[in-house]
Wavefront OBJ file of the C-alpha trace (Angstrom):
o trace
v 105.439 152.775 112.532
v 104.351 153.268 115.972
v 104.596 156.620 117.872
v 107.029 156.742 120.669
v 105.825 157.407 124.265
v 107.668 160.787 124.021
v 105.721 161.723 120.842
v 102.464 160.727 122.392
v 103.372 162.853 125.670
v 103.970 165.720 123.350
v 100.635 165.346 121.604
v 98.907 164.909 125.037
v 100.498 167.979 126.589
v 98.446 170.073 124.367
v 95.323 169.176 126.339
v 96.945 170.722 129.446
v 96.856 167.343 131.363
v 99.684 165.338 132.569
v 99.690 161.506 132.078
v 101.901 158.865 133.643
v 103.957 156.691 131.264
v 101.429 153.876 131.846
v 98.509 156.083 130.998
v 100.165 157.278 127.804
v 100.914 153.753 126.767
v 97.329 152.769 127.502
v 96.003 155.652 125.419
v 98.288 155.008 122.665
v 97.448 151.224 122.646
v 93.808 152.032 122.619
v 94.096 154.286 119.519
v 96.157 151.855 117.626
v 93.500 149.135 118.219
v 90.809 151.399 117.179
v 92.734 152.265 114.001
v 93.210 148.572 113.285
v 89.587 147.803 113.588
v 88.859 150.606 111.168
v 91.348 149.547 108.752
v 90.004 146.083 108.705
v 86.480 147.330 108.331
v 87.445 149.584 105.380
v 89.240 146.647 103.773
v 86.263 144.401 103.934
v 83.920 147.095 102.608
v 86.267 147.615 99.726
v 86.367 144.061 98.875
v 82.634 143.619 99.095
v 82.726 141.222 102.005
v 80.248 143.013 104.128
v 79.139 139.577 105.695
v 82.501 139.195 107.327
v 82.194 142.667 109.138
v 83.079 142.737 112.773
v 80.166 142.576 115.120
v 81.260 146.016 116.341
v 80.089 147.447 112.954
v 76.804 145.544 112.578
v 74.742 148.654 113.389
v 76.174 150.596 110.596
v 74.208 148.794 107.902
v 70.910 148.704 109.755
l 1 2 3 4 5 6 7 8 9 10 11 12 13 14 15 16 17 18 19 20 21 22 23 24 25 26 27 28 29 30 31 32 33 34 35 36 37 38 39 40 41 42 43 44 45 46 47 48 49 50 51 52 53 54 55 56 57 58 59 60 61 62
């Protein structure tokens, strides 16, 4: 379930900065993409398929 723009705005207000709707959407999209990459990485680690890890994480193992 994706957070609404209003929910994201409420969270971002805590920083004391104001963002446009476009900025809030870009920030939300960025964090959802990062979360997706991390979920996939964890699934691959748990399944023992380290060879299929994303190039983003190649430095983690050495």
